[in-house]
Structure formats: C-alpha cells, structure tokens
N, C-alpha and C positions, 0 to 999 in steps of 0.2 A: 868088687874086689878081683873079679876075674877078667875085667876089661883091661887090655894092655894099651889101647889107643882110643882116642876120641873119634877117630876116623881120619884125622889129618895125616897120619902116617901113610895110609893107603893113597890119599890124594897126592902127597909128595912123591911117593914111589912112581905113580902113574905119570906125573909131570916130568920126572927125571927120564923115564923111558921115552916119552914123546919128544923131548928135546934132543935126545940122541939121534932122532930121525930127521932133524932139521925141518920139522913141519910146524913149529910154533908160530911161524908167520903165515901159514896157509889160512885162507879165508874161513875154512870150516873148523879150524883148531878151537876157537872159542866156543863154537856150538858143541863140539865134542867135550870140551872141558866142563861146560855148564851141565851137560847131560850126566857126566860122571859124578860131578859134585852133588847134584840134586839127589842122586841115588846112593851115594856112599858117604858123604860128609855130613855127620850129624849136626855140625855147626852151620850148615847152609840153611838159610831161612826157609827154603822151599823143600827141605828134606822130608818134613812131615807129610807132604803131599805126594812124594815119590818113594824114596827108599824106606821111609817110615810106614808106608802102606804096602811094602813088599815089591814095588816096581824095581826091576834090576836091569842091568846092561848085559847083553849076551857076552860070553867069554871072549869071542873074537874081537869085539869092539873095545876091550880094555887096552888094545893097541890102537893108537890114533891112526896109524897107517892103514889098518884094515877098515876102520870107519870111513876114512876118506876114499879108499878104493871102492867101497860099496856105495857110498852116497854121493860122491862128487859127480859121477857121470849123469845123474838125474837132477842135479842141483840147478836152480834158476835164481838169478839175482832177485832179491826182495822177498823171497819166501823163507819160511821158518820150518824147523824140524818138528814133525808132529807124529804121534803114535795113532794110527788109524783106529785101533781099539784102545780107548783111553784106559782100560783096565789091564792091558797087556804090557809086556816088557819092551825095552828098546832092543830091537833086532831088525835085521834087514827086511824080513817079511811083514813087519808091523809098522815100519816107518816110511814116511813120505815127506816131501817138501810141499808146503801149502801156505795160503795167505793167513794173516792174523784173524780175519773174519771167519774162515772155516775152522781154524784152530780154536777160536773162542766158542764155537758151537759144539765142538767135540770135547765136552767136559762133563765130569760127574757132578759138578756143583750146580745146584739150582739157585735161582735168584733169591735174595734174602726175603723178598716180599711174597714168595710163592707159598701158598697155604694149601694147595691141592696135593702136593707131593709128586706131580707130573709136569714135565715140560709142556708149555703151550696150553695149559689147562687152568682156568680160573672159575671161581664160583660167582654166579649172578644172583644176588640176594633177591632182587625184584622178581625174577622168573623162577627162582629156586631150582636152578639147573646149572650144570657145569658146561662152560663154553670151551670148545676146542678151536685153536687158531695156530697159525704159523706165519712167520715173516719170511718172504722170499723176495730177493732183489728190492729190499726196503719197503715192500708192500705187505700189509697185514691181510692174511686170507682167513676169513671166517669159515670153519669147517662144520659147525653145527652145535646144537645144544643137546645135552645128554642128562640122564637121570643120575648118573654117578661119575666120579672122576676116572675110574678105570676105563669105562666105555669111551670117554673123551680122549684119554691118553692113547688108547688103541686106535682110535680114528686118526689121530695125528700121525702115529707110526705108519699106518697103512698109506696115508697120503705121501709120506716121505719115501717109502719103498716104491710105490706106484710111479712117482715122479723122479726117482733116482736122485734124490737130494742128498747133500752132504751134511745133513743135520743129525744130531745125536738122537737116537731112539730112546723111548722110555723103557722099552723091553728088548731083550736080546732076540735076534732073529732065530727062529727054530723051524 
C-alpha cells in the first residue's frame, strides 16, 4: 500500500536524464543501463541477485555521463564490467573491466553439485578426506587432501593469495 512505483518510474527517469546528454549511442551506455536496471528495477530478472541483495550504484553513477567519464578511460574492447568485491556496490573504486572468465570466477554462487560448501573442495569417499584443487589456465592443480573441508578451503585460498590469482576466495582476506 505504501509503494508508489514498481521501480520502472526510477528507470524511466534515469533513461530520460541520460538521453538529454546524447550518450544513448555511446558504447558504454548499455553497460550502464544494465547496471542501473539490475540494481533498481524489481522487474529485471537479475534484480534478486543485485538490488534485491542490497547491491547499489553510487550516487555519482546515476548520471551516465559520470559513469562514462570514470570508466571509459580504462575500457578495453571485449571486456565486461565487474565488481572486484562481488559483495560490494557499483562504484569507481570497486569496478574494473575484465574477461568473462575472470568475472565467472568472481561470484558468490557455488556450483550446484558442490557439497562441501567451499570452492575447489570436494570429498573423496574412498580416502575419507577432503580434496583441495584449483583450475589455472585450464589445468587442474591438486593442492592436497585434508581431514576437513575448512582446512581444504583455507589451503586453496592461500594458494590463490600466494600466486596472486584472480579467483574468488572462500574467506575474506584479513
């Protein structure tokens, strides 16, 4: 009863503002529009994974011109917009251009067949141990067997940090 709009009003207002800048034909316009829509439009199929989880767009980037001024100088053809910290918001300090491969690694979602609760960790029934592994340059690297999933997950994270890889960690760096 208190909601005045489903979210489309906000999107339409943002679209109107951006068109007045004559940037609707800019190559980054659709990237910007998709980012705004995922975070603000409840009718966007991806909203539950972005705005529905509290992911927002910084105030400055509600204006497409500011987004383009910040992100176009570092843009490279064929790359996609990615948030370095997948739990963080869309803002200049947390966004970068990267490949689909790196972006797919930078996700909070575990594979559906994961039963350990940690990335790169699986249970070996025969050995009754948890196996830690990681794929780098399409090669699977075995990191070891462990008595519990936590140890295996920590081992994988240490390997990522030591080798400065762009894989998502199981635990936050502290």
